[in-house]
C-alpha positions in Angstrom: -8.4 28.7 33.8 -11.0 23.7 30.6 -11.0 26.1 30.7 -12.4 23.4 29.4 -14.5 20.7 30.3 -16.0 19.5 33.2 -12.6 18.2 35.3 -14.0 14.5 35.7 -14.6 14.2 32.0 -10.9 15.5 31.3 -9.2 13.0 34.1 -11.7 9.5 33.1 -10.1 10.4 29.5 -6.6 11.0 30.3 -6.7 7.8 32.3 -8.2 5.9 29.9 -4.8 5.0 28.5 -4.0 7.2 27.0 -5.8 7.4 23.7 -4.0 6.9 21.0 -2.5 9.9 18.5 -4.0 10.3 15.2 -0.7 10.6 13.4 2.5 9.6 14.3 4.7 11.1 16.6 6.9 13.2 14.6 7.4 15.4 18.0 9.7 18.5 18.1 13.3 16.6 18.8 15.0 18.5 21.3 19.1 19.0 20.9 19.1 16.3 23.4 17.2 13.8 22.4 18.9 14.1 18.9 22.3 14.0 20.3 21.4 10.4 21.9 19.9 9.1 18.5 23.3 10.7 16.9 25.4 8.1 19.4 23.3 5.0 19.2 23.8 5.6 15.4 27.6 5.6 16.2 27.5 3.1 18.3 25.7 0.9 16.0 28.1 1.5 13.2 30.8 0.6 15.2 29.3 -2.3 15.9 29.0 -2.9 12.0 32.4 -2.0 10.7 34.0 -4.2 13.5 31.8 -7.4 13.6 31.4 -9.8 11.0 31.5 -10.2 8.1 34.5 -7.0 7.3 33.5 -4.5 6.1 36.4 -3.5 3.1 36.7 -1.8 -0.7 37.5 -5.3 -1.8 34.9 -7.3 -3.0 31.1 -5.9 -3.8 29.1 -7.5 -1.0 31.5 -5.8 1.2 31.0 -2.9 -0.2 27.6 -3.1 0.0 27.8 -3.9 3.6 29.6 -1.2 4.4 26.8 1.3 2.3 24.0 -0.9 4.5 25.9 -0.3 7.3 26.2 3.6 6.9 22.6 3.8 5.2 21.1 2.1 8.5 22.8 4.4 10.9 21.8 7.5 9.1 18.7 6.4 8.9 17.7 5.5 12.6 19.2 9.2 13.4 16.4 10.6 11.7 13.8 7.8 13.5 11.8 10.4 15.8 11.1 12.8 13.1 9.5 10.7 10.4 9.3 7.4 11.7 7.8 5.1 9.1 9.8 6.7 6.5 13.2 5.5 8.2 11.4 2.1 8.9 11.0 1.3 5.1 14.3 2.7 4.3 15.6 0.4 6.8 13.1 -2.3 5.7 15.1 -1.9 2.0 18.9 -2.0 3.4 18.3 -4.9 5.6 16.8 -7.1 2.2 19.6 -5.6 0.3 22.2 -6.9 2.9 20.5 -10.7 2.8 20.7 -10.9 -0.9 23.7 -9.4 -1.6 26.0 -10.3 1.4 23.7 -13.8 1.9 25.2 -14.0 5.5 23.8 -13.1 9.0 25.3 -10.4 10.7 25.4 -8.6 14.4 24.3 -5.3 13.5 21.8 -6.8 11.0 20.0 -8.1 14.2 20.7 -5.1 16.2 18.9 -2.8 13.2 16.0 -5.4 13.5 15.7 -4.7 17.3 16.5 -0.9 16.8 13.0 -1.3 14.4 10.7 -3.3 16.5 11.4 -0.6 19.4 11.1 2.5 17.3 7.4 0.6 15.7 6.0 0.6 19.0 7.1 4.0 20.2 6.8 6.1 17.3 4.4 4.6 14.9 0.3 4.8 15.5 -2.2 1.8 14.7 -2.1 0.1 12.2 0.7 0.8 10.8 2.7 -0.1 14.2 1.2 -3.8 14.2 2.2 -4.0 9.8 5.6 -2.7 10.8 6.2 -5.5 13.6 4.5 -8.3 11.8 7.3 -7.3 9.2 10.0 -7.2 11.1 9.1 -11.2 12.9 8.2 -12.2 9.1 11.6 -10.9 7.6 13.8 -12.1 10.0 12.6 -15.9 9.8 12.9 -15.4 6.2 16.4 -14.1 6.0 17.4 -17.3 8.8 15.0 -19.8 6.6 15.0 -18.8 3.6 18.2 -16.9 2.4 21.2 -17.3 4.4 23.8 -19.8 3.4 25.8 -19.8 6.8 27.6 -22.9 7.3 26.6 -22.8 11.2 22.8 -22.8 9.9 22.9 -25.6 7.8 20.5 -27.9 10.0 17.1 -27.1 9.9 16.1 -27.2 13.5 19.1 -24.8 14.1 17.2 -22.5 12.4 14.3 -23.1 13.8 16.3 -22.0 17.1 17.5 -19.3 15.7 14.1 -17.8 14.4 12.6 -18.2 17.6 15.7 -16.7 19.8 15.0 -14.0 17.2 11.4 -14.0 17.7 11.8 -13.6 21.4 14.6 -10.8 21.2 12.3 -8.7 18.8 9.1 -9.3 21.1 11.4 -8.0 24.0 12.1 -5.1 22.3 8.6 -4.3 20.9 7.1 -4.7 24.8 10.3 -2.3 25.6 8.8 0.1 23.3 5.3 -0.5 24.2 6.6 0.0 28.3 8.1 3.3 26.8 5.1 4.6 24.8 2.5 4.2 27.7 4.9 5.8 30.1 5.4 8.7 28.2 1.9 9.1 27.3 1.4 9.1 31.2 3.9 11.6 31.4 2.1 13.9 28.9 -1.7 13.1 30.5 0.0 14.4 33.3 1.1 17.3 31.9 -1.9 18.5 30.1 -3.9 17.4 33.2 -1.9 20.2 35.3 -2.1 22.5 32.3 -5.5 22.0 32.2 -5.8 22.6 36.1 -4.0 25.8 35.8 -6.2 27.5 32.8 -9.8 26.1 34.5 -8.4 27.6 37.9 -7.1 30.7 36.6 -10.5 31.2 34.6 -12.1 30.6 37.9 -10.2 33.6 39.6 -11.3 35.9 36.7 -14.6 34.7 37.5 -14.8 35.4 40.9 -12.9 38.7 40.4 -15.8 39.6 37.7 -18.3 38.7 40.7 -16.7 40.6 43.4 -16.3 43.8 40.8 -19.9 43.6 40.3 -20.7 42.9 43.0 -18.8 46.0 44.2 -20.7 48.5 42.3 -24.3 46.9 42.9 -23.5 47.9 46.3 -21.8 51.2 45.6 -24.6 52.0 43.2 -27.6 50.7 45.6 -25.7 53.3 49.0 -24.5 56.3 46.5 -27.5 56.3 44.2 -30.0 56.4 47.2 -28.7 58.7 49.3 -27.4 61.1 46.5 -30.4 61.5 44.5 -32.1 62.1 48.0 -29.4 65.1 48.7 -30.0 66.1 45.2 -33.8 66.6 45.7 -33.1 68.1 49.4 -30.7 70.6 47.8 -33.6 71.9 45.0 -35.9 71.8 47.8 -33.3 74.1 49.9 -33.3 76.5 47.1 -37.0 77.2 46.5 -37.1 77.7 50.2 -34.7 80.4 50.5 -37.1 82.2 48.9 -40.4 81.1 50.3 -40.3 79.4 53.3 -36.9 80.5 55.0 -37.5 78.6 58.1 -37.4 75.1 56.0 -34.4 75.4 54.6 -32.1 74.2 57.8 -34.2 71.2 58.1 -33.4 70.4 54.2 -29.7 71.3 54.8 -29.8 68.7 57.9 -31.5 66.1 56.3 -28.1 67.0 53.3 -25.8 66.4 56.4 -27.2 63.6 57.4 -27.4 61.7 54.8 -23.9 62.8 53.8 -22.5 61.1 56.6 -24.5 57.9 56.3 -23.3 57.9 52.7 -19.9 58.3 54.0 -20.6 55.5 57.0 -21.9 52.8 54.7 -19.1 53.3 51.9 -16.8 53.0 54.6 -17.9 50.0 55.4 -18.1 48.5 51.9 -14.3 49.5 51.9 -13.5 47.6 55.2 -14.4 44.4 53.4 -12.5 45.2 50.9 -9.7 45.5 52.3 -10.4 42.9 54.8 -8.6 39.1 54.3 -11.5 37.7 56.3 -13.3 35.5 53.9 -16.6 35.5 55.5 -16.5 39.5 56.3 -19.7 41.4 55.6 -21.3 45.2 55.6 -21.5 46.0 58.8 -24.7 46.9 60.1 -26.5 44.5 56.5 -29.7 46.4 55.7 -32.6 43.9 56.0 -36.5 43.9 55.3 -36.8 45.5 59.3 -34.9 48.4 58.0 -37.7 49.3 55.2 -39.8 51.5 57.6 -36.7 53.7 58.2 -35.9 53.7 55.0 -39.4 55.2 53.8 -38.6 57.8 56.7 -35.1 59.1 55.2 -37.7 59.7 52.3 -40.1 61.7 54.1 -37.8 65.0 54.0 -38.2 65.2 50.1 -41.8 65.2 50.8 -42.6 62.0 48.7 -45.6 60.7 49.9 -45.0 56.7 50.4 -47.5 54.4 51.9 -46.2 50.8 53.1 -48.7 47.4 53.8 -46.4 45.0 55.8 -47.3 41.4 55.9 -46.0 38.5 58.1 -42.6 38.7 60.5 -39.0 40.2 59.0 -37.7 37.9 61.4 -37.8 34.6 59.6 -36.3 36.0 56.5 -33.4 35.1 55.7 -30.2 37.8 56.0 -29.2 37.5 52.1 -32.9 37.3 51.3 -33.8 40.9 53.7 -30.9 42.3 52.1 -32.0 41.6 48.3 -35.8 43.1 49.3 -34.2 45.7 51.0 -32.2 46.7 47.9 -34.8 46.5 45.6 -37.2 48.4 47.6 -34.6 51.2 48.0 -33.6 51.3 44.1 -37.2 51.2 43.1 -38.2 54.0 45.6 -35.2 56.1 44.2 -36.4 56.0 40.8 -39.8 56.9 41.3 -38.6 59.9 43.4 -36.2 60.6 40.8 -38.2 60.1 37.7 -41.3 61.1 39.4 -41.0 63.8 41.7 -43.4 63.8 44.3 -46.2 61.5 43.5 -47.9 58.9 45.8 -45.7 55.7 46.1 -47.6 52.3 47.4 -44.5 49.9 48.8 -46.3 46.0 49.7 -44.5 43.3 51.4 -45.9 39.8 51.8 -43.6 37.3 53.8 -44.6 34.4 53.2 -43.5 30.4 54.3 -40.6 30.0 52.6 -40.7 34.0 50.2 -41.2 37.1 50.2 -43.1 39.5 47.9 -42.6 42.6 46.9 -45.0 45.2 45.1 -43.9 48.7 44.7 -46.3 50.7 42.1 -47.2 54.3 41.6 -50.4 55.4 42.2 -52.9 56.2 38.8 -53.1 59.9 39.5 -49.7 59.9 38.6 -49.5 58.0 35.9 -49.1 61.3 34.0 -46.5 62.5 35.7 -44.1 60.1 34.9 -41.3 60.9 33.3 -40.4 59.0 30.3 -37.5 56.5 31.0 -34.1 57.1 29.4 -33.6 54.9 26.3 -31.5 51.8 27.4 -31.5 50.5 30.8 -29.8 51.4 34.1 -27.5 49.5 36.3 -30.3 49.8 39.3 -32.6 47.7 37.1 -29.8 45.5 36.2 -29.1 45.2 39.8 -32.0 44.4 40.9 -32.3 41.4 38.7 -29.0 40.0 39.1 -30.1 40.1 42.8 -33.3 38.1 42.5 -31.8 35.7 39.6 -28.9 35.0 42.4 -31.8 33.4 44.9 -33.7 31.9 42.0 -36.7 34.1 42.3 -38.8 36.5 39.5 -39.2 40.3 38.8 -41.4 42.1 36.7 -40.6 45.9 35.7 -42.4 48.4 33.8 -45.6 49.9 33.1 -48.3 49.2 35.1 -51.4 48.5 32.4 -53.5 48.1 34.7 -53.9 50.9 37.2 -51.3 53.0 35.3 -48.0 54.2 36.9 -44.8 52.3 37.0 -44.6 49.0 38.5 -42.0 46.9 40.4 -43.1 43.3 41.5 -40.6 40.5 42.5 -40.6 37.3 44.4 -37.4 36.3 46.7 -37.8 32.1 47.6 -35.6 30.6 49.9 -35.2 27.3 51.8 -35.4 26.5 55.2 
């Protein structure tokens, strides 16, 4: 997992050719690139030593020319790592070449072409254009004002040579510009690939996290309801053994039934986790219409629960119905767990595009409600997550108007 940013903005930024780097390109030179630079410099050195003027140790100009050839070839090896330093070094050596040798050479022309290519591939603006301008100006200066070559005695010939040199330098610079753009496109493609991979990894992590939260919420809702009722029934069976032995069988039967239901619901949840079908859901999925049965399952605990129901639950979408069922289930479980057998009122109002839920303890139970633990349990967090996923609202806490505890939720939907 850009993660990073919006994909569209990223793609647009890379496609816009290629934003210029903020520094020269001292890219990490690989062994292959270094070997290529060495090979090219060796070829250039061979041309310099074999072409005119001849390199020897007889006269000072010939010695200087040999030093210029060696210096330029060695400098060009490092043009990827320190392009501006290399260009300045080559420029100084070529000026010395023109002033001392006082003759044009094929080697000097090839070095100028290599320098022009380097300005476009390795140097950022404005140094790129300053260096290219210096190469054009230097070549014209060397031909027109410095060279004493007999073949360039006529001004018209010199002008032709300058134009040809400029054309060759322009071609070298154009090739360098094309190379830079192609390289930027390749780097942009690799950047987009790495960005998409990071984004996909982030999305997968978030999906896995959401799935874990969903599983934890379902397990809490399924087991929390059943285990709390089983605990109440077990306590009731304990006391029934002493005072009303005939009720013990009823309590144990309820414990067995709830245990089997919990096992079946957990098995259904595990079946969903093991299946490869992306659309698999819990079977059966609880709904608003199942709330009367849910309340009936609490009757064996001695809980006094009243249900007020308005509207047709068949008009409620399954996702909203499941969320409403789980909220009522969690609220009833908490009320029985923390407040014992206090009267509880459940009100369900189904409107055109929303369902309103209200679960409250009666005024008489206000003193009986246990003090909640510090912090918030998973049940309240799960209810808020369900409501937030549907774009609804929920309010939980003490009922300041009539006393007791209150859970009020609104779950909207769109047709």
